[in-house]
C-alpha positions, -999 to 999 in steps of 0.1 A, spaced: 156 -210 230 150 -174 223 116 -165 209 114 -141 179 90 -112 179 60 -118 156 61 -90 131 23 -93 126 17 -91 164 -9 -118 161 -8 -151 143 -20 -149 107 -46 -175 115 -62 -153 142 -66 -123 119 -94 -121 94 -85 -110 59 -107 -80 64 -87 -69 95 -54 -73 76 -67 -53 46 -80 -26 70 -45 -24 86 -29 -22 51 -52 7 40 -47 25 73 -9 22 69 -9 34 33 -32 63 39 -13 75 70 20 72 51 9 84 17 23 119 19 57 107 31 58 82 2 47 108 -24 82 122 -30 72 148 -56 40 157 -38 18 153 -69 -10 133 -51 0 100 -68 22 72 -58 43 58 -86 61 25 -88 94 43 -81 80 60 -50 67 27 -36 100 9 -44 118 37 -25 95 33 5 102 -4 4 140 2 7 138 24 38 159 8 65 133 14 92 106 -5 72 92 -34 92 84 -68 76 47 -61 79 50 -26 62 72 -42 35 45 -68 28 18 -41 27 39 -21 2 45 -52 -19 8 -58 -20 2 -23 -34 31 -26 -59 19 -58 -74 -16 -45 -78 -8 -9 -90 -25 -12 -124 -56 -28 -109 -58 -1 -81 -52 27 -106 -81 14 -128 -107 16 -100 -112 54 -105 -114 67 -141 -90 96 -141 -68 107 -169 -42 121 -145 -32 86 -133 -7 82 -162 20 108 -155 49 110 -180 40 75 -191 41 61 -156 11 48 -136 2 66 -104 -23 57 -77 -42 83 -57 -58 82 -23 -92 80 -41 -79 50 -61 -68 32 -29 -101 39 -10 -122 28 -39 -101 -4 -45 -102 -14 -8 -139 -6 -4 -147 -31 -33 -126 -60 -18 -146 -87 1 -137 -89 37 
């Protein structure tokens, strides 16, 4: 029987939640500028959904993006900033992401 590659490189049980969250934040911060299609410093739901659809996206990266997508409002609310609502659409900044992840237990 052929073994499948583990997309998480380690079993989920062997990774702490803090380690996974750290990997998630590192991925998003490293990829932020490529996801920010209009280069306004904010990621919108549309931009994250576009990033999810990229054919080269791994299962792990897709899970990370889905985590961000589901929590967009919560993340955007971590830093009080009027510019987070752009043309009626919520956007999250690097500061929002850093503040949100710093407040998470792990």
